[in-house]
N, C-alpha and C positions, 0 to 999 in steps of 0.2 A: 855328154856323149850321150851316145846311144847304143853302142857296139864298142865294144873297147878291144876287140881284135885287130878293126881296121886303124889305132892305133897306133906305131912303134917309131924308136926314135930312128931308125934307119935310114932316114931318108934326110935328114938331120946330115948322121956321119956321111952318105954318100955326096956329100954338094961342102961339107966345111973338114975342115981339119977338126981330134979327137975335140980338143980345148975347149969350142970356137962352139961343134956341136950340144957340148953339155953344157954349158952357158944355156947354151938357147931354149934346149929340150925343158933346162931346170926353170925356166919360167914360167912355162906350160904349171896350171894346176886342175888337173883331170876329177870332176865331178859326173856319177856315171848315176844318171838317170834310169830310174824304174820302166819297165817294158808301157803299163796302164798311166805314165807321164807325159810321154812320147807326143798324145793327142792333143794334151795344153799346150804343149810346148809350140806344137805343129799349128794351132791355133791361133793361139800368139806370135807363133811368125811371120802369118800369115795375118795376122789382119794389122797389126801395127808397129811389124821392126822388119817391114817389105826396106828399108828405106836406113840412108848413110844414116847415122845419130852422133854426134860428135863425140860427145862426153858419156861419161859410166853417168856422171850423175841425171842427168838426160835421158840416159837407159832407164835405170830405177823407175825418176817421177811415172816413165811414158806408162814399166809396165807396172804400178800404184795404182794409176790412173785409168788402165783399163782394167786390172783386179777389180779396182774399185765396182766400175762400170756393171762388171760381169756381176760381180757380188748383187749388188743392188738391184738388177734382172731378176736376177729368180730364176733363171736358164733351167727347164727342167732338159733333162734327159730319157731317153723313151730306150728301156732295157727292155734289150728282145728275147732275152737268154733266161730260160725260165729256170724255174725247180726242178723241174721233170727232162723239160732238155737234161740238168746239168748232173742231173743221176748219169742218166746218157751216155751223154760226152766224159766223162768225167768221171766215169766208175773204178776205172785202174788207181782211183787215188784215193776212193773211199776204203777202210777195212770191210772185209769182208770174214761173215761170222757164218759160219757152220751151225748149226742146230741138231 
């Protein structure tokens, strides 16, 4: 998940009795991804998870095959954010020293 505030149990409690809502909600395990992990997930989803895959084993196999393909391809990232840009844009994050 990329936005934990989007998901909460209230929708289940609106549709089901309390015990059933809790039972369903407890079936979920939420794993939050870092902000910069979204690009990789989007790429994976767009290229190979854009269809129904019947079993978790097949999903794992597909992801592993895709990952191996991407790693062997030696794909490069064209970083366009330079150190100079970082010092300007992220100035507030760097400590300032008074001489």
